[in-house]
C-alpha positions as CSV (number, residue, x, y, z in Angstrom):
1,M,-14.3,10.8,-9.5
2,C,-14.8,9.6,-13.0
3,N,-15.0,13.2,-14.2
4,R,-11.8,14.1,-12.4
5,L,-10.0,11.1,-14.0
6,E,-11.3,12.2,-17.4
7,D,-10.1,15.7,-16.8
8,I,-6.6,14.4,-15.8
9,E,-6.4,12.1,-18.9
10,K,-7.3,15.0,-21.2
11,R,-4.7,17.3,-19.6
12,V,-2.1,14.5,-20.0
13,Q,-3.0,14.2,-23.7
14,D,-2.9,18.0,-24.2
15,A,0.6,18.2,-22.5
16,C,1.8,15.4,-24.7
17,R,0.5,17.0,-27.9
18,R,2.2,20.3,-27.0
19,S,5.5,18.5,-26.5
20,G,5.2,16.0,-29.4
21,R,5.0,13.0,-27.1
22,D,2.9,9.8,-27.1
23,P,0.3,9.8,-24.3
24,A,0.7,6.1,-24.0
25,R,4.2,6.7,-22.6
26,V,2.9,8.6,-19.6
27,T,1.6,6.7,-16.6
28,V,-0.6,8.4,-14.1
29,V,-0.1,7.1,-10.5
30,A,-3.1,7.9,-8.4
31,V,-1.8,8.8,-5.0
32,S,-4.2,7.4,-2.5
33,K,-2.5,8.0,0.8
34,K,-4.9,8.9,3.6
35,K,-7.8,8.0,1.4
36,P,-10.0,4.9,2.1
37,A,-9.9,1.7,0.0
38,S,-13.5,2.5,-1.1
39,M,-12.3,5.5,-3.0
40,V,-9.5,3.5,-4.7
41,R,-12.1,1.0,-5.7
42,E,-14.3,3.7,-7.1
43,L,-11.4,5.2,-9.2
44,Y,-10.5,1.7,-10.4
45,Q,-14.0,1.3,-11.6
46,C,-13.6,4.5,-13.6
47,G,-10.6,3.0,-15.4
48,Q,-7.6,3.9,-13.2
49,R,-5.2,1.0,-12.7
50,V,-2.0,2.4,-11.0
51,F,-2.0,3.6,-7.5
52,G,0.6,5.0,-5.2
53,E,1.0,4.8,-1.4
54,N,3.4,6.7,0.9
55,Y,3.2,4.5,4.0
56,V,3.9,0.8,4.0
57,Q,1.4,-0.3,6.6
58,E,-1.4,1.8,5.1
59,G,-0.6,0.5,1.6
60,V,-0.5,-3.1,2.8
61,E,-4.0,-2.8,4.2
62,K,-5.4,-1.4,1.0
63,V,-3.6,-4.0,-1.1
64,K,-5.3,-6.7,1.0
65,A,-8.7,-5.0,0.9
66,L,-8.6,-4.7,-2.9
67,S,-7.0,-8.0,-3.7
68,D,-10.0,-8.9,-5.9
69,L,-9.0,-6.1,-8.4
70,S,-7.0,-8.2,-10.8
71,E,-5.5,-5.4,-12.9
72,I,-4.5,-3.0,-10.1
73,K,-0.8,-2.1,-9.8
74,W,0.8,-0.5,-6.7
75,H,3.7,1.9,-6.5
76,F,5.4,2.8,-3.2
77,I,6.3,6.4,-3.3
78,G,7.3,7.3,0.3
79,H,10.5,7.0,2.2
80,L,11.2,3.3,2.7
81,Q,13.1,2.1,5.8
82,R,15.0,-1.1,5.4
83,N,13.0,-2.9,8.2
84,K,9.9,-2.5,6.0
85,A,11.6,-3.7,2.8
86,K,10.2,-7.2,3.0
87,L,6.7,-6.0,3.4
88,A,7.2,-3.6,0.5
89,V,8.5,-6.3,-1.7
90,L,5.5,-8.5,-0.9
91,N,2.9,-5.9,-1.6
92,F,4.2,-3.4,-4.2
93,D,5.0,-3.8,-7.9
94,W,7.3,-0.7,-8.0
95,I,9.4,1.0,-5.4
96,Q,10.0,4.6,-6.6
97,T,12.2,5.8,-3.7
98,V,15.4,3.7,-3.6
99,D,18.1,6.0,-2.2
100,S,20.9,3.8,-0.8
101,V,22.9,0.8,-1.8
102,R,21.9,-0.9,1.5
103,L,18.2,-0.5,0.7
104,A,18.7,-1.8,-2.9
105,K,20.5,-4.9,-1.6
106,S,17.8,-5.5,1.0
107,L,15.0,-5.2,-1.7
108,N,17.0,-7.5,-4.0
109,R,17.4,-10.1,-1.3
110,H,13.7,-10.1,-0.4
111,A,12.7,-10.1,-4.0
112,A,14.9,-13.2,-4.6
113,E,13.2,-14.9,-1.7
114,Q,9.8,-14.2,-3.3
115,G,11.0,-15.3,-6.8
116,K,10.1,-11.9,-8.3
117,I,11.8,-9.1,-10.2
118,L,11.0,-5.8,-8.5
119,N,10.9,-2.6,-10.6
120,V,12.6,0.3,-8.8
121,L,13.4,4.0,-9.4
122,V,16.4,5.9,-7.9
123,Q,15.2,8.9,-5.9
124,V,17.3,12.0,-6.6
125,N,17.4,15.0,-4.3
126,I,17.5,17.4,-7.3
127,G,17.1,20.5,-5.1
128,R,19.7,19.4,-2.6
129,E,17.3,20.0,0.2
130,E,18.2,18.8,3.7
131,S,14.5,18.0,4.4
132,K,14.2,15.6,1.5
133,Y,15.5,12.1,0.9
134,G,17.3,11.0,-2.2
135,L,20.8,10.8,-3.7
136,M,22.6,13.9,-4.8
137,P,22.7,14.0,-8.6
138,E,26.5,13.5,-8.9
139,T,26.4,10.3,-6.7
140,V,23.9,8.5,-8.9
141,P,26.5,7.0,-11.3
142,E,28.4,5.4,-8.4
143,F,25.1,4.1,-7.0
144,L,24.2,2.5,-10.4
145,D,27.7,0.9,-10.6
146,Q,27.1,-0.8,-7.3
147,V,23.5,-2.0,-7.9
148,S,23.5,-2.9,-11.6
149,S,24.6,-6.5,-10.9
150,L,21.7,-7.1,-8.5
151,S,19.5,-9.7,-10.3
152,N,16.1,-9.3,-8.6
153,I,15.6,-5.6,-8.8
154,C,15.3,-3.9,-12.2
155,V,16.4,-0.2,-12.1
156,R,14.0,1.5,-14.5
157,G,14.9,5.2,-14.1
158,L,14.7,8.1,-11.8
159,M,12.3,9.8,-9.4
160,A,12.4,13.2,-7.8
161,I,10.4,15.5,-5.5
162,H,11.5,18.9,-6.5
163,P,11.6,22.0,-4.2
164,F,8.2,23.5,-3.6
165,S,7.4,26.7,-5.6
166,G,4.3,28.7,-6.2
167,S,4.3,28.5,-9.9
168,K,4.4,25.7,-12.5
169,E,7.1,27.5,-14.5
170,A,9.3,27.7,-11.5
171,A,9.3,23.9,-11.4
172,R,10.3,23.6,-15.0
173,K,14.1,24.1,-14.3
174,W,14.1,21.1,-11.9
175,F,12.2,18.9,-14.4
176,R,14.7,19.9,-17.1
177,Q,17.6,19.0,-14.8
178,M,16.1,15.6,-14.1
179,A,15.5,14.9,-17.8
180,A,19.1,15.8,-18.6
181,L,20.4,13.6,-15.8
182,R,18.3,10.6,-17.0
183,A,19.5,11.0,-20.6
184,E,23.1,11.2,-19.5
185,L,22.8,8.1,-17.3
186,A,21.0,6.2,-20.0
187,K,24.1,6.8,-22.2
188,T,26.5,5.9,-19.5
189,F,24.7,2.7,-18.5
190,P,23.3,1.2,-21.7
191,Q,22.9,-2.1,-20.0
192,L,20.2,-0.7,-17.9
193,D,16.7,0.3,-19.1
194,L,16.7,3.8,-17.6
195,S,13.6,4.9,-19.6
196,E,11.4,6.1,-16.7
197,L,11.2,9.5,-15.1
198,S,8.8,10.0,-12.2
199,M,8.2,13.7,-11.5
200,G,5.4,16.1,-11.3
201,M,2.3,16.2,-9.1
202,S,-1.2,17.6,-9.2
203,N,-0.1,21.3,-9.4
204,D,2.6,20.9,-12.1
205,F,2.3,17.5,-13.8
206,E,1.6,19.1,-17.2
207,V,5.0,21.0,-17.1
208,A,6.7,17.8,-16.0
209,I,5.2,15.9,-19.0
210,E,6.4,18.7,-21.3
211,E,9.9,18.2,-20.0
212,G,9.9,14.4,-20.2
213,A,8.1,12.8,-17.3
214,T,6.9,9.3,-18.0
215,I,5.3,8.9,-14.6
216,V,3.3,11.6,-12.8
217,R,2.0,11.2,-9.2
218,I,-1.4,12.8,-8.8
219,G,-3.4,12.8,-5.6
220,T,-5.4,15.9,-4.8
221,A,-6.6,16.4,-8.3
222,L,-8.1,12.9,-8.3
223,F,-9.1,12.3,-4.7
224,G,-9.7,15.8,-3.5
225,P,-8.0,17.6,-0.6
226,R,-6.6,15.6,2.4
227,D,-7.5,16.3,6.0
């Protein structure tokens, strides 16, 4: 696994060099869903610190099993139901998939109860796919208007799962649209730190970085295929 991590880190650096970016501004989230805590521990020992889970209960079990790893950070990257918001707030450092005002308010309330500030990203349905969650791009400004006053969540930027395509280059247009949307919103809402852009996975993260991703979500390329 250390060899895989070294390969990913090199590819991140190469993509940053091609696009004139600082590799320190790109966070690799190792997506550990359906993989045992022992593999997370092994990758942590190789130097990886940020991990992502898609299911609350599975994530909670790993958070508890790996609580001795003092530098580990957990991102929730799956669809979050409001009835799981409290558990998510208790166990995750970031929620990448906030897609409604009701969910944002629920997360804010639970974060206030815990005395913490929760980092969140707004999920955007950039491809307007019925099968995917997320806000339509044109509705994000209204959403930000409604949640910008919430004091226990910190909206840090945007997240997207783009339409599946067979080639890296086919994904580039979606990444460019997301980067343009983030830049536009950052100007419209200067009071918010909308500096983060989570997009790109194992098969296309280099293109995502070239187009401005600050967070890439990598599972298969680090952990191997899932059953």
